[in-house]
TINUVEX-199366 format. One record per residue (C-alpha): residue in one letter; z, y, x. Coordinates in pm, whole numbers, plus 50000, padded with zeros to 5 digits. Last residue first. Example, Ala and Ser with C-alpha at 12.3 -4.5 7.8 and 13.67 -1.06 7.14 Angstrom:
BEGIN
S507144989451367
A507804955051230
//
This chain:
BEGIN
D725052286055986
C727992304756132
C731682296456111
L733702320456326
E736282302056535
M739962307956468
T742702321556689
E746432321756615
L747582334556954
L745392342457254
F746672331457594
G747482354357887
D751252349057871
Q751182358857502
A748272372557306
I747702392356986
P751382402356968
K752922407556621
L753392440556438
D755312445956115
V753932474055899
I756912484855689
S756692496455330
N758052522055083
D755952551255197
R756732588455229
L759332581155494
F756752565555722
G756742529955857
F756862510056176
G757582474156274
F758702457456595
T758422426256807
G760862417857086
N762702389156912
K765702411956854
Y763682434656632
Q762522470156705
W762342492956402
I760082523056446
R760782550956199
G758962578156012
E758342615255969
I754812626455886
C754732628455509
W758362639655463
P757692666755721
N755312683155469
E752362695855667
S749972680355419
I746662667755549
G743742677855327
A741252683355604
L740692665455932
G738452685556164
P740702685356468
I742662653556555
F746332662056604
L747372652156252
D745722618356310
Y748602606456530
R751212609056254
S754272628356363
N758002627656432
I758582590256455
Y762232582156528
M763152550656722
I765502523256601
R767112494556794
S768272458656741
V766992452256392
V767612416456280
E764632401956098
N765622390255748
D762762407855576
M760312390755813
P759452362455578
P758152331755763
Y754402330055837
Q753772293655927
W756612284955695
N755172250655611
I754982260555244
D753522293455365
K750312275555457
S749682268055090
T749142305155044
M751262336054982
P749372367855065
P749732380055425
Q752732402655498
L753682439155452
H757462441155474
I759122458155178
R761542487055218
S765052493255080
N766742475155372
Y765332498855632
L766232532355476
Y769542517755354
E770632508255705
E769512542155835
E771582560155573
P774582537455638
S774502548056005
F773422523256268
P775492501256500
S773252496056697
E771242516656947
I769072546356871
F765972544657088
A764322572857281
P760552578357285
N760822614457162
T757312628957146
T756132605356875
W752612596256777
F751842573956482
A749252552356313
P748312546355952
T744802561455976
P743672594255821
S739942597755751
S736772605655943
I737802595956295
Q734722591756515
E734552556556646
C735502539456972
L739302542556953
D739262539056574
G738512501856600
V741632496156810
R743892512156548
R746042538456710
C749642540756826
F750992568557045
I754162571057249
G755502602557411
V754802628157679
G753712605657965
D751062588257755
Y752882556157663
A750572532557480
V750422512557157
L747082497157061
Y746792483056709
F744562455856565
E744342454056185
L744722426055931
K743992436655574
M746542440755295
D745462476655211
D748842488555343
S748122473255682
I748902437655794
G749652437256165
K748262430156507
W749462441956846
L747982451457181
G750352466457436
Q753222490957469
L756392488457263
P758812475557527
R757882501057793
A760502498658070
P761042461358017
S757262456157984
P755052450457683
S751532436457714
S748032451757707
D748732477857974
V745342479458146
I743092479057842
K739842479158038
L736972501257922
F733642487857797
H730132502457788
E727152490057591
T723462490957682
E721152485657386
W719692451057352
K715922454657323
K714582449856973
R713672416056835
G710132402956792
Q710082379757093
K713482366256993
E712412358956638
K709322340856763
E711422319657000
R713952312156727
K711192299156500
K709692278156777
Q713092263256860
R713832256256495
R710552237656463
W711312217356775
S714782208456646
R713262196156322
D710882174156522
A713742163856751
G715432142256491
P715402112556728
S713662121957057
M710022112357112
R708742144456952
N710882164557193
A709212149957498
Y705802154357334
Y706392191457273
Q708072197157611
Y705062183057794
M702672204557592
E704792235657648
L705012228758022
T701272224458050
E700622256657857
P703172275958062
S701342265658381
S702932242758635
G701782249058992
P705282253759129
S707912238658896
G708842254858569
S710602286658469
E709772320458608
L712372334558842
G715672350558739
N717792325658930
S719772304058697
A718202304458354
D714892289758465
G716632259758614
G720062260458782
Y721882256658455
E719542237858230
G717732259457979
K718562250157623
S716312253257321
T713282248657539
P710242270457471
A708612264557810
G708002296558001
S706852330957887
S710112337757702
R712162330758013
S710062353358236
Y710272381857987
A714062379557949
L714422378458327
G712532411058368
V714332427858077
N717812421358211
E719632436257912
E722492459857984
V726232453857983
S728462481258123
F731732480658312
H734812502758336
I738392497158453
D737992487458819
G735242511458922
I731932511858742
F730912475158739
N727432466758612
V726912434258422
N723192426858401
V721942407458104
P719992376458006
I720012373857625
W721102341257460
D718502327757220
M717742299257459
E721262285357453
L722512276557799
S723302242957951
G726212237058186
S726212212758477
E729292195858339
G727782191857997
S727652216957716
L728062254357732
G728972279057461
N729182268157099
S726502293457017
H726272313056696
G727972344856821
D724932365056720
P724022384157037
D725242357857286
L724982375157622
F723972357957943
N724952365858301
V723692348658613
T725022355558963
K722872341559241
G724152315359485
E721132292159475
P723202267059277
S723432294459011
I726642313958955
G728232320958618
M728972347158354
W728842341357976
L729262370157732
F729972372757358
P731192340657199
T733222345456877
K737002346156823
T738432355856485
V742152363656505
D744392347956239
Y747322368756110
T746112364455754
G744172388155528
K741202364955497
S738842388455682
S740322377056012
P740792405156257
S738182407656534
L737882394956888
R734562392057066
Y734722367257350
G733952368757722
S733692336757922
L733752332358302
F732172301558452
S732882267858612
P735752253158407
G736142285358203
W738372314958283
E739142341158020
F737762374557904
F738712392057577
I736652418957405
L737822443257135
A735502467556952
A733722439956765
S730082444256674
K730572423656362
V729262388356317
G729122371955972
A725532381755906
T724102400856199
Q725002436056302
K722212456256461
Q723392469956793
Q723982506856858
S727742502856894
Q729832534456879
G731522546357194
C733552527157452
R734082490757359
R737532477657436
W738602453757710
F741342427557722
G742182402157992
I740342386658285
L737652410758404
N739582419158722
E738942384258852
W735192390658853
K735072407459194
K737452382459353
L735472354659188
T732232366659345
K733552372059698
Y735372338659694
L732292320459568
L730262334659854
K732832321360102
Y732872288759909
S729222283359984
I727152271959687
K726142236659590
G729152225759382
N727152227859059
G727212265559109
W730922265059032
K732082229158980
K734162225459299
I736452254559206
Q737522240958869
T739212270658698
K742672285458640
S744982264558860
G742452264859146
W742082302759136
R743982316159439
R744852284459629
D741572267859545
C739552297559662
I741392300059996
A741292262360053
Y737552262259972
W737132290860216
L738752270960494
K737232236860426
S733542241260340
G733462275360506
N734272263260856
Q733712297061021
C737442302461071
L737732271161285
R734732280961497
S736352314761565
F739662297961635
R738082277961915
R736202308062045
S739442327462079
T741362357261939
C738482371561739
A738882345961460
F742402359061396
N741022393761322
G738502379461077
I741192358560911
E743342389660872
T740462408060708
P739762378660476
T743442378960369
L745782352360499
L747532324160312
S744422302460341
L744862303560719
I748112283960687
Y746452257660468
F743512255160705
Q745862249260999
I747792223160802
D744562204460732
E743632206761101
P746842190461220
F749332214061390
D749552216461769
V746912243761784
F749242268361608
S751892265061880
Y754992243961872
S758332248262046
N760832220062101
M764412231862134
E765992225662473
A768922201962481
M772262216262571
//
């Protein structure tokens, strides 16, 4: 009987060794490096080992080689991306916003983070004002790494920017440099980096600071020995030689004056929406959107609190409740399975489904009627959520006013309504598989 060939780790090619090591955690790699000098040198090869680790974990989501213009160590990149990875997904503002609202841009209560090619992007999400299911998406926060290995965060106060341009990334000058402070895994704050804001405004009034220049490391802009006056003169003549740059230069000066005269950005806090999607055990939980009885799109958060299920508008979660909201809380999260009684059939079939107004889009059935949705299960609602908020007056204790139903459809979505009404608020998911649905950019002049 022939003996089976045995192989040790050192017999594999180096690329295979790095691939195997990339499957380990940093702690396990550190322990492996202590086994021999040869393996220690192998584990210290950051350009290959830590690149393999980063690429394996985030390579399908972002372009690993473009972070920091490809000039930073991949071990540092791993530490940063691992810290920022938790930001991906939905967050809600905690407390009322102290910021001044600009034309066309609301201080949205809902924030969504996603991966960019070489940065992390945070967007404000708000319901479309057109009464459709569209979600308005505006730039909010940009997070990257400079070629020197320093984290750089910029906030877009007005949502006017189109983000970054070019592979190296260029930043809008009216963006505000900020610090992002993590408080555990489900809480972070955004506060203005006053020192960096001052150094940027004292340098050349460029409309876009190149990534890795004055916007990358928190130091004053310009090369050593260059005074702000010299830089401003150079920038003036450089812009004058560019086609149409005279108008651009005037806009830059105007924006610079406006920025110098603005108030400091007030610190804001955000909490993570951990369960933003349904699960087999909790099919109703998550973020949803639906047309309310005033024919406006609203965002709803449905969560299981251990006692029952509650549903609240997202905007109400960070504001003091001053009036009743069409949301529910039920202490009996049990479904009634089909077949249903004739009374339940009539209760559902006699109601109208709140939908966007008919437009030319409906010709293409972008928003098909939901009246024909097949109900798979029914849940009883035994209370409105706002009845449990102290200080609300004028709420009737009539059970007819607080009792309702949740109708779950076979496609996984659901609608809810109260017995006192003749309508159903049908809810649709805001995102699916990590991607936003039916988004639209905010048009700003």
